[in-house]
N, CA, C and O atoms as CSV, one atom per row, in Angstrom:
chain,resi,resn,atom,element,x,y,z
A,1,MET,N,N,0.895,-1.051,0.047
A,1,MET,CA,C,0.238,0.040,0.064
A,1,MET,C,C,0.862,1.323,-0.040
A,1,MET,O,O,0.421,2.345,-0.567
A,2,ALA,N,N,2.089,1.096,0.612
A,2,ALA,CA,C,2.757,2.596,0.898
A,2,ALA,C,C,3.342,2.717,-0.629
A,2,ALA,O,O,3.784,3.799,-1.018
A,3,ARG,N,N,3.331,1.851,-1.265
A,3,ARG,CA,C,3.917,2.232,-2.770
A,3,ARG,C,C,2.897,2.716,-3.499
A,3,ARG,O,O,3.338,3.246,-4.519
A,4,ARG,N,N,1.574,2.771,-3.410
A,4,ARG,CA,C,0.506,3.286,-4.128
A,4,ARG,C,C,0.515,4.946,-4.102
A,4,ARG,O,O,0.077,5.663,-5.002
A,5,TYR,N,N,1.074,5.355,-2.949
A,5,TYR,CA,C,0.991,6.857,-2.874
A,5,TYR,C,C,2.307,7.371,-2.484
A,5,TYR,O,O,3.134,6.839,-1.744
A,6,ARG,N,N,2.366,8.510,-3.112
A,6,ARG,CA,C,3.754,9.373,-2.573
A,6,ARG,C,C,4.311,9.436,-1.430
A,6,ARG,O,O,5.501,9.215,-1.206
A,7,ASN,N,N,3.146,9.863,-0.335
A,7,ASN,CA,C,3.288,10.306,0.812
A,7,ASN,C,C,2.040,10.046,1.660
A,7,ASN,O,O,1.142,9.274,1.323
A,8,LEU,N,N,2.063,10.665,2.638
A,8,LEU,CA,C,0.723,10.431,3.775
A,8,LEU,C,C,-0.224,11.647,3.140
A,8,LEU,O,O,-1.444,11.485,3.175
A,9,LEU,N,N,0.212,12.609,2.682
A,9,LEU,CA,C,-0.594,13.769,2.203
A,9,LEU,C,C,-1.550,13.102,1.154
A,9,LEU,O,O,-2.775,13.190,1.245
A,10,ASP,N,N,-0.815,12.340,0.019
A,10,ASP,CA,C,-1.324,11.971,-1.172
A,10,ASP,C,C,-2.354,10.703,-0.689
A,10,ASP,O,O,-3.385,10.433,-1.306
A,11,CYS,N,N,-2.008,10.153,0.225
A,11,CYS,CA,C,-3.059,9.052,0.754
A,11,CYS,C,C,-4.552,9.670,0.989
A,11,CYS,O,O,-5.629,9.382,0.466
A,12,CYS,N,N,-4.072,10.963,2.320
A,12,CYS,CA,C,-4.976,11.338,2.771
A,12,CYS,C,C,-6.150,12.144,1.385
A,12,CYS,O,O,-7.364,11.961,1.304
A,13,ALA,N,N,-5.432,12.872,0.611
A,13,ALA,CA,C,-6.272,13.430,-0.438
A,13,ALA,C,C,-7.163,12.368,-1.093
A,13,ALA,O,O,-8.382,12.470,-1.230
A,14,THR,N,N,-6.468,11.426,-1.448
A,14,THR,CA,C,-7.112,10.337,-2.117
A,14,THR,C,C,-8.725,9.852,-1.442
A,14,THR,O,O,-9.839,9.721,-1.948
A,15,ALA,N,N,-8.233,9.698,-0.208
A,15,ALA,CA,C,-9.395,9.159,0.701
A,15,ALA,C,C,-10.422,10.139,0.834
A,15,ALA,O,O,-11.606,9.828,0.960
A,16,ILE,N,N,-9.888,11.646,0.803
A,16,ILE,CA,C,-10.934,12.556,1.118
A,16,ILE,C,C,-11.645,12.797,-0.193
A,16,ILE,O,O,-12.849,13.049,-0.202
A,17,TYR,N,N,-10.993,12.733,-1.200
A,17,TYR,CA,C,-11.866,12.838,-2.526
A,17,TYR,C,C,-12.791,11.750,-2.843
A,17,TYR,O,O,-13.751,11.810,-3.612
A,18,ARG,N,N,-12.384,10.741,-2.152
A,18,ARG,CA,C,-13.163,9.585,-2.357
A,18,ARG,C,C,-14.624,9.596,-1.351
A,18,ARG,O,O,-15.669,8.980,-1.554
A,19,ALA,N,N,-14.301,10.461,-0.293
A,19,ALA,CA,C,-15.479,10.477,0.518
A,19,ALA,C,C,-16.333,11.561,0.078
A,19,ALA,O,O,-17.461,11.636,0.565
A,20,GLY,N,N,-15.939,12.430,-0.795
A,20,GLY,CA,C,-16.575,13.668,-1.215
A,20,GLY,C,C,-15.899,14.819,-0.539
A,20,GLY,O,O,-16.162,15.073,0.636
A,21,HIS,N,N,-14.971,15.586,-1.281
A,21,HIS,CA,C,-14.659,16.825,-0.719
A,21,HIS,C,C,-15.448,17.931,0.093
A,21,HIS,O,O,-15.065,18.568,1.075
A,22,GLY,N,N,-16.691,17.990,-0.604
A,22,GLY,CA,C,-17.749,18.690,-0.037
A,22,GLY,C,C,-18.407,18.292,1.031
A,22,GLY,O,O,-19.081,19.095,1.676
A,23,ASN,N,N,-18.316,17.124,1.336
A,23,ASN,CA,C,-18.749,16.460,2.292
A,23,ASN,C,C,-17.826,16.626,3.725
A,23,ASN,O,O,-18.183,17.060,4.820
A,24,VAL,N,N,-16.579,16.138,3.306
A,24,VAL,CA,C,-15.406,16.091,4.591
A,24,VAL,C,C,-15.221,17.518,4.874
A,24,VAL,O,O,-14.939,17.693,6.059
A,25,ALA,N,N,-15.282,18.581,4.196
A,25,ALA,CA,C,-14.787,20.001,4.581
A,25,ALA,C,C,-15.618,20.343,5.895
A,25,ALA,O,O,-15.094,20.414,7.006
A,26,PRO,N,N,-16.921,20.538,5.655
A,26,PRO,CA,C,-17.651,20.922,6.950
A,26,PRO,C,C,-17.547,19.842,8.084
A,26,PRO,O,O,-17.565,20.186,9.266
A,27,ALA,N,N,-17.429,18.420,7.668
A,27,ALA,CA,C,-17.105,17.697,8.974
A,27,ALA,C,C,-15.915,17.850,9.754
A,27,ALA,O,O,-15.914,17.723,10.978
A,28,ILE,N,N,-14.931,18.113,9.091
A,28,ILE,CA,C,-13.723,18.409,9.837
A,28,ILE,C,C,-13.620,19.854,10.300
A,28,ILE,O,O,-12.593,20.184,10.892
A,29,ASP,N,N,-14.464,20.641,10.115
A,29,ASP,CA,C,-14.261,21.990,10.436
A,29,ASP,C,C,-13.289,22.700,9.694
A,29,ASP,O,O,-12.364,23.181,10.349
A,30,ILE,N,N,-13.297,22.875,8.428
A,30,ILE,CA,C,-12.510,23.434,7.259
A,30,ILE,C,C,-13.048,23.994,6.469
A,30,ILE,O,O,-14.060,23.411,6.079
A,31,ALA,N,N,-12.781,25.201,5.870
A,31,ALA,CA,C,-13.305,25.682,4.590
A,31,ALA,C,C,-12.693,24.835,3.383
A,31,ALA,O,O,-11.526,24.456,3.284
A,32,PRO,N,N,-13.855,24.600,2.392
A,32,PRO,CA,C,-13.260,23.783,1.259
A,32,PRO,C,C,-12.296,24.205,0.433
A,32,PRO,O,O,-11.586,23.441,-0.220
A,33,SER,N,N,-12.213,25.569,0.416
A,33,SER,CA,C,-11.133,26.156,-0.340
A,33,SER,C,C,-9.683,25.845,0.384
A,33,SER,O,O,-8.674,25.553,-0.257
A,34,ASN,N,N,-9.737,25.949,1.746
A,34,ASN,CA,C,-8.517,25.755,2.698
A,34,ASN,C,C,-8.263,24.033,2.706
A,34,ASN,O,O,-7.181,23.572,3.068
A,35,LEU,N,N,-9.072,23.412,2.389
A,35,LEU,CA,C,-8.848,21.998,2.300
A,35,LEU,C,C,-8.446,21.588,0.933
A,35,LEU,O,O,-7.689,20.629,0.784
A,36,THR,N,N,-8.864,22.192,0.027
A,36,THR,CA,C,-8.088,21.877,-1.285
A,36,THR,C,C,-6.696,22.401,-1.332
A,36,THR,O,O,-5.740,21.755,-1.762
A,37,ARG,N,N,-6.635,23.799,-0.791
A,37,ARG,CA,C,-5.047,24.037,-0.443
A,37,ARG,C,C,-4.121,23.177,0.355
A,37,ARG,O,O,-2.941,22.989,0.059
A,38,ALA,N,N,-4.778,22.635,1.457
A,38,ALA,CA,C,-4.010,21.570,2.290
A,38,ALA,C,C,-3.908,20.529,1.592
A,38,ALA,O,O,-2.938,19.880,1.983
A,39,LEU,N,N,-4.521,19.964,0.605
A,39,LEU,CA,C,-4.462,18.682,0.320
A,39,LEU,C,C,-3.288,18.906,-1.023
A,39,LEU,O,O,-2.502,17.981,-1.228
A,40,THR,N,N,-3.224,20.061,-1.834
A,40,THR,CA,C,-2.296,20.149,-2.662
A,40,THR,C,C,-0.968,20.584,-2.209
A,40,THR,O,O,-0.091,20.843,-3.034
A,41,GLY,N,N,-0.797,20.667,-1.114
A,41,GLY,CA,C,0.494,20.976,-0.129
A,41,GLY,C,C,0.719,22.597,-0.780
A,41,GLY,O,O,1.823,23.026,-1.113
A,42,ASP,N,N,-0.496,23.335,-0.873
A,42,ASP,CA,C,-0.009,24.954,-0.834
A,42,ASP,C,C,0.404,25.291,0.611
A,42,ASP,O,O,1.139,24.632,1.347
A,43,ASP,N,N,-0.309,26.611,0.897
A,43,ASP,CA,C,0.365,27.620,1.971
A,43,ASP,C,C,-0.592,26.874,2.999
A,43,ASP,O,O,-0.279,27.137,4.160
A,44,ARG,N,N,-1.648,26.035,2.882
A,44,ARG,CA,C,-2.263,25.456,4.292
A,44,ARG,C,C,-1.855,23.957,4.586
A,44,ARG,O,O,-1.474,23.193,3.699
A,45,LYS,N,N,-1.944,23.692,5.610
A,45,LYS,CA,C,-1.440,22.324,6.088
A,45,LYS,C,C,-2.799,21.535,6.476
A,45,LYS,O,O,-3.827,22.157,6.743
A,46,LEU,N,N,-2.730,20.037,6.490
A,46,LEU,CA,C,-3.866,19.157,6.960
A,46,LEU,C,C,-3.272,19.031,8.189
A,46,LEU,O,O,-2.095,18.672,8.173
A,47,GLY,N,N,-3.893,19.276,9.465
A,47,GLY,CA,C,-3.497,19.077,10.771
A,47,GLY,C,C,-3.911,17.661,10.836
A,47,GLY,O,O,-4.677,17.069,10.076
A,48,VAL,N,N,-3.190,17.152,12.015
A,48,VAL,CA,C,-3.585,16.022,12.580
A,48,VAL,C,C,-4.767,15.826,13.229
A,48,VAL,O,O,-5.224,14.693,13.379
A,49,ASP,N,N,-5.508,17.158,13.777
A,49,ASP,CA,C,-6.750,17.193,14.344
A,49,ASP,C,C,-7.704,16.892,13.363
A,49,ASP,O,O,-8.724,16.262,13.644
A,50,HIS,N,N,-7.386,17.401,11.930
A,50,HIS,CA,C,-8.261,17.300,10.661
A,50,HIS,C,C,-8.323,15.918,10.347
A,50,HIS,O,O,-9.359,15.449,9.877
A,51,LEU,N,N,-7.207,15.137,10.581
A,51,LEU,CA,C,-7.237,13.323,9.949
A,51,LEU,C,C,-7.988,12.865,10.945
A,51,LEU,O,O,-8.903,12.148,10.541
A,52,GLU,N,N,-7.936,13.033,12.262
A,52,GLU,CA,C,-8.580,12.370,13.228
A,52,GLU,C,C,-10.141,12.652,13.000
A,52,GLU,O,O,-11.021,11.791,12.989
A,53,LYS,N,N,-10.266,13.697,12.863
A,53,LYS,CA,C,-12.014,14.132,12.419
A,53,LYS,C,C,-12.040,13.197,11.394
A,53,LYS,O,O,-12.780,12.224,11.534
A,54,PHE,N,N,-11.320,13.319,10.315
A,54,PHE,CA,C,-11.913,12.368,9.285
A,54,PHE,C,C,-12.034,10.977,9.346
A,54,PHE,O,O,-12.884,10.320,8.745
A,55,LEU,N,N,-11.016,10.469,10.212
A,55,LEU,CA,C,-11.006,8.893,10.559
A,55,LEU,C,C,-12.421,8.707,11.398
A,55,LEU,O,O,-13.247,7.829,11.148
A,56,ASP,N,N,-12.524,9.557,12.289
A,56,ASP,CA,C,-14.030,9.384,13.075
A,56,ASP,C,C,-15.204,9.408,12.315
A,56,ASP,O,O,-16.117,8.583,12.352
A,57,GLU,N,N,-15.099,10.597,11.498
A,57,GLU,CA,C,-16.557,10.661,10.841
A,57,GLU,C,C,-16.877,9.883,9.557
A,57,GLU,O,O,-17.990,9.646,9.088
A,58,PHE,N,N,-15.720,9.548,9.105
A,58,PHE,CA,C,-15.956,8.781,7.607
A,58,PHE,C,C,-15.315,7.406,7.836
A,58,PHE,O,O,-15.378,6.693,6.834
A,59,GLY,N,N,-14.739,6.876,8.852
A,59,GLY,CA,C,-14.384,5.679,9.050
A,59,GLY,C,C,-13.193,4.893,8.135
A,59,GLY,O,O,-12.845,3.741,8.396
A,60,ASP,N,N,-12.654,5.638,7.092
A,60,ASP,CA,C,-11.954,5.246,5.885
A,60,ASP,C,C,-10.344,5.318,6.651
A,60,ASP,O,O,-9.748,6.369,6.886
A,61,LEU,N,N,-9.890,4.074,6.928
A,61,LEU,CA,C,-8.717,3.864,7.698
A,61,LEU,C,C,-7.598,3.847,6.633
A,61,LEU,O,O,-6.473,3.489,6.983
A,62,GLU,N,N,-7.790,4.145,5.591
A,62,GLU,CA,C,-6.701,4.187,4.547
A,62,GLU,C,C,-5.420,4.775,4.826
A,62,GLU,O,O,-4.346,4.193,4.670
A,63,PRO,N,N,-5.610,6.255,5.351
A,63,PRO,CA,C,-3.971,6.832,6.083
A,63,PRO,C,C,-3.572,5.979,6.938
A,63,PRO,O,O,-2.344,5.930,7.014
A,64,VAL,N,N,-4.184,5.212,7.687
A,64,VAL,CA,C,-3.896,4.633,9.151
A,64,VAL,C,C,-2.989,3.313,8.772
A,64,VAL,O,O,-1.978,2.941,9.368
A,65,TYR,N,N,-3.718,2.593,7.429
A,65,TYR,CA,C,-2.782,1.678,6.906
A,65,TYR,C,C,-1.782,2.185,6.105
A,65,TYR,O,O,-0.760,1.512,5.970
A,66,TYR,N,N,-1.867,3.034,5.660
A,66,TYR,CA,C,-0.665,3.499,4.708
A,66,TYR,C,C,0.453,3.619,5.566
A,66,TYR,O,O,1.463,3.022,5.194
A,67,LEU,N,N,0.526,4.405,6.890
A,67,LEU,CA,C,1.338,4.632,8.011
A,67,LEU,C,C,1.888,3.015,8.473
A,67,LEU,O,O,3.076,2.791,8.703
A,68,VAL,N,N,1.077,2.219,8.540
A,68,VAL,CA,C,1.373,0.642,9.097
A,68,VAL,C,C,2.070,0.102,8.230
A,68,VAL,O,O,3.139,-0.364,8.624
A,69,ASP,N,N,1.771,-0.012,6.947
A,69,ASP,CA,C,2.391,-0.301,5.877
A,69,ASP,C,C,3.813,-0.008,5.410
A,69,ASP,O,O,4.618,-0.806,4.931
A,70,LYS,N,N,3.968,1.364,5.655
A,70,LYS,CA,C,5.248,1.895,5.333
A,70,LYS,C,C,6.224,1.654,6.549
A,70,LYS,O,O,7.367,1.247,6.342
A,71,TYR,N,N,5.839,1.866,7.596
A,71,TYR,CA,C,6.574,1.817,9.064
A,71,TYR,C,C,7.092,0.522,9.438
A,71,TYR,O,O,8.255,0.144,9.583
A,72,LEU,N,N,5.761,-0.203,9.589
A,72,LEU,CA,C,5.872,-1.463,10.165
A,72,LEU,C,C,6.316,-2.461,9.560
A,72,LEU,O,O,6.844,-3.338,10.244
A,73,HIS,N,N,6.235,-2.626,8.108
A,73,HIS,CA,C,6.752,-3.640,7.121
A,73,HIS,C,C,8.149,-3.365,6.996
A,73,HIS,O,O,8.911,-4.331,6.990
A,74,GLU,N,N,8.675,-2.054,6.883
A,74,GLU,CA,C,10.091,-1.824,6.520
A,74,GLU,C,C,10.890,-2.439,8.036
A,74,GLU,O,O,12.046,-2.862,8.041
A,75,LYS,N,N,10.277,-2.395,8.877
A,75,LYS,CA,C,10.738,-2.756,10.127
A,75,LYS,C,C,10.908,-4.595,10.179
A,75,LYS,O,O,11.889,-5.248,10.536
A,76,ALA,N,N,9.843,-4.976,9.784
A,76,ALA,CA,C,9.790,-6.171,9.889
A,76,ALA,C,C,10.646,-6.898,8.724
A,76,ALA,O,O,11.156,-8.004,8.900
A,77,ASP,N,N,10.752,-6.171,7.519
A,77,ASP,CA,C,11.653,-6.465,6.557
A,77,ASP,C,C,13.147,-6.593,7.067
A,77,ASP,O,O,13.858,-7.565,6.812
A,78,LEU,N,N,13.511,-5.578,7.765
A,78,LEU,CA,C,14.872,-5.563,8.220
A,78,LEU,C,C,15.130,-6.362,9.554
A,78,LEU,O,O,16.261,-6.435,10.035
A,79,LYS,N,N,14.032,-6.954,10.127
A,79,LYS,CA,C,14.265,-7.716,10.976
A,79,LYS,C,C,14.520,-9.242,10.773
A,79,LYS,O,O,15.296,-10.005,11.349
A,80,ASN,N,N,13.347,-9.504,9.469
A,80,ASN,CA,C,13.585,-10.644,8.582
A,80,ASN,C,C,15.140,-10.845,7.967
A,80,ASN,O,O,15.852,-11.798,8.284
A,81,SER,N,N,15.428,-10.084,7.298
A,81,SER,CA,C,16.963,-9.819,6.916
A,81,SER,C,C,17.963,-10.393,8.042
A,81,SER,O,O,18.791,-11.295,7.923
A,82,ARG,N,N,17.718,-9.785,8.918
A,82,ARG,CA,C,18.922,-10.201,10.009
A,82,ARG,C,C,18.630,-11.752,10.504
A,82,ARG,O,O,19.587,-12.473,10.786
A,83,LEU,N,N,17.556,-12.138,10.580
A,83,LEU,CA,C,17.023,-13.677,10.813
A,83,LEU,C,C,17.812,-14.360,9.695
A,83,LEU,O,O,18.692,-15.192,9.917
A,84,ILE,N,N,17.477,-13.994,8.602
A,84,ILE,CA,C,17.898,-14.808,7.606
A,84,ILE,C,C,19.507,-15.011,7.404
A,84,ILE,O,O,20.019,-16.035,6.949
A,85,GLU,N,N,20.118,-13.991,7.775
A,85,GLU,CA,C,21.661,-13.729,7.773
A,85,GLU,C,C,22.158,-14.796,8.984
A,85,GLU,O,O,22.968,-15.693,8.749
A,86,GLU,N,N,21.531,-14.561,10.370
A,86,GLU,CA,C,21.808,-15.376,11.421
A,86,GLU,C,C,21.495,-17.024,11.035
A,86,GLU,O,O,22.345,-17.891,11.241
A,87,ALA,N,N,20.348,-17.279,10.533
A,87,ALA,CA,C,20.160,-18.586,9.903
A,87,ALA,C,C,21.287,-19.168,9.094
A,87,ALA,O,O,21.813,-20.276,9.204
A,88,GLU,N,N,21.552,-18.162,8.238
A,88,GLU,CA,C,22.690,-18.908,7.230
A,88,GLU,C,C,24.147,-19.301,8.034
A,88,GLU,O,O,24.911,-20.231,7.778
A,89,VAL,N,N,24.254,-18.278,9.077
A,89,VAL,CA,C,25.747,-18.648,10.073
A,89,VAL,C,C,25.239,-19.828,10.573
A,89,VAL,O,O,25.968,-20.820,10.545
A,90,LEU,N,N,23.933,-19.920,11.105
A,90,LEU,CA,C,24.141,-21.285,12.191
A,90,LEU,C,C,23.753,-22.723,11.169
A,90,LEU,O,O,24.017,-23.880,11.495
A,91,MET,N,N,23.154,-22.353,10.042
A,91,MET,CA,C,23.325,-23.339,8.879
A,91,MET,C,C,25.056,-23.919,8.449
A,91,MET,O,O,25.451,-25.085,8.415
A,92,GLY,N,N,25.760,-22.779,8.189
A,92,GLY,CA,C,27.198,-22.859,7.937
A,92,GLY,C,C,27.841,-23.632,8.953
A,92,GLY,O,O,28.496,-24.637,8.677
A,93,ARG,N,N,27.629,-23.065,10.495
A,93,ARG,CA,C,27.995,-23.931,11.491
A,93,ARG,C,C,27.483,-25.490,11.584
A,93,ARG,O,O,28.266,-26.399,11.859
A,94,PHE,N,N,26.253,-25.679,11.357
A,94,PHE,CA,C,25.881,-26.847,11.788
A,94,PHE,C,C,26.208,-27.980,10.475
A,94,PHE,O,O,26.077,-29.195,10.623
A,95,SER,N,N,26.521,-27.522,9.566
A,95,SER,CA,C,27.273,-27.998,8.376
A,95,SER,C,C,28.806,-28.673,8.739
A,95,SER,O,O,29.172,-29.819,8.483
A,96,GLN,N,N,29.418,-27.817,9.276
A,96,GLN,CA,C,30.452,-27.864,10.055
A,96,GLN,C,C,30.745,-29.189,11.025
A,96,GLN,O,O,31.686,-29.983,11.044
A,97,VAL,N,N,29.646,-29.093,11.747
A,97,VAL,CA,C,29.313,-30.046,12.982
A,97,VAL,C,C,29.066,-31.233,12.390
A,97,VAL,O,O,29.785,-32.174,12.727
A,98,ILE,N,N,28.018,-31.458,11.397
A,98,ILE,CA,C,27.760,-32.715,10.771
A,98,ILE,C,C,29.274,-33.283,10.188
A,98,ILE,O,O,29.723,-34.386,10.498
A,99,ALA,N,N,29.920,-32.377,9.344
A,99,ALA,CA,C,31.190,-32.872,8.831
A,99,ALA,C,C,32.221,-33.787,9.848
A,99,ALA,O,O,32.687,-34.917,9.699
A,100,GLU,N,N,32.363,-32.799,10.933
A,100,GLU,CA,C,33.140,-33.224,11.961
A,100,GLU,C,C,32.616,-34.601,12.866
A,100,GLU,O,O,33.430,-35.300,13.469
A,101,ILE,N,N,31.378,-34.837,12.868
A,101,ILE,CA,C,30.729,-35.865,13.339
A,101,ILE,C,C,31.047,-37.334,12.302
A,101,ILE,O,O,31.376,-38.462,12.672
A,102,ARG,N,N,30.825,-36.856,11.023
A,102,ARG,CA,C,31.011,-37.977,9.874
A,102,ARG,C,C,32.375,-38.269,9.928
A,102,ARG,O,O,32.659,-39.462,9.825
A,103,ALA,N,N,33.376,-37.393,10.079
A,103,ALA,CA,C,34.696,-37.391,9.901
A,103,ALA,C,C,35.278,-38.342,11.228
A,103,ALA,O,O,36.284,-39.046,11.147
A,104,GLY,N,N,34.589,-38.231,12.225
A,104,GLY,CA,C,34.836,-38.985,13.707
A,104,GLY,C,C,34.343,-40.490,13.414
A,104,GLY,O,O,34.991,-41.403,13.926
A,105,GLU,N,N,33.278,-40.775,12.653
A,105,GLU,CA,C,32.860,-41.883,12.610
A,105,GLU,C,C,33.321,-42.914,11.563
A,105,GLU,O,O,32.950,-44.087,11.543
A,106,GLY,N,N,34.145,-42.357,10.725
A,106,GLY,CA,C,35.301,-43.210,9.969
A,106,GLY,C,C,36.462,-43.381,10.589
A,106,GLY,O,O,37.228,-44.201,10.082
A,107,ALA,N,N,36.793,-42.828,11.545
A,107,ALA,CA,C,38.089,-42.978,12.161
A,107,ALA,C,C,37.920,-44.116,13.153
A,107,ALA,O,O,38.872,-44.481,13.842
């Protein structure tokens, strides 16, 4: 999901336009023109309080899922990479131990 959007603002804009820009603006207490400018990254910013109101009012959790996908999956990928490296080291050591055992059996 994180790859679908350029950033969180892009994700929020998609969700807001999907819900209907004209419906969202009054529901989150922002003028429609200010909401448009905030979503395009102009001089207005979309505040966290606006995002929370949007989530509460419309139930579209896409922005939350975007953040989870972007930040938690990246951490999980790093952890998995480390675990794979550790497993490779252990498998190499395991192969050495088996070779030593086999060498001892032939003696």
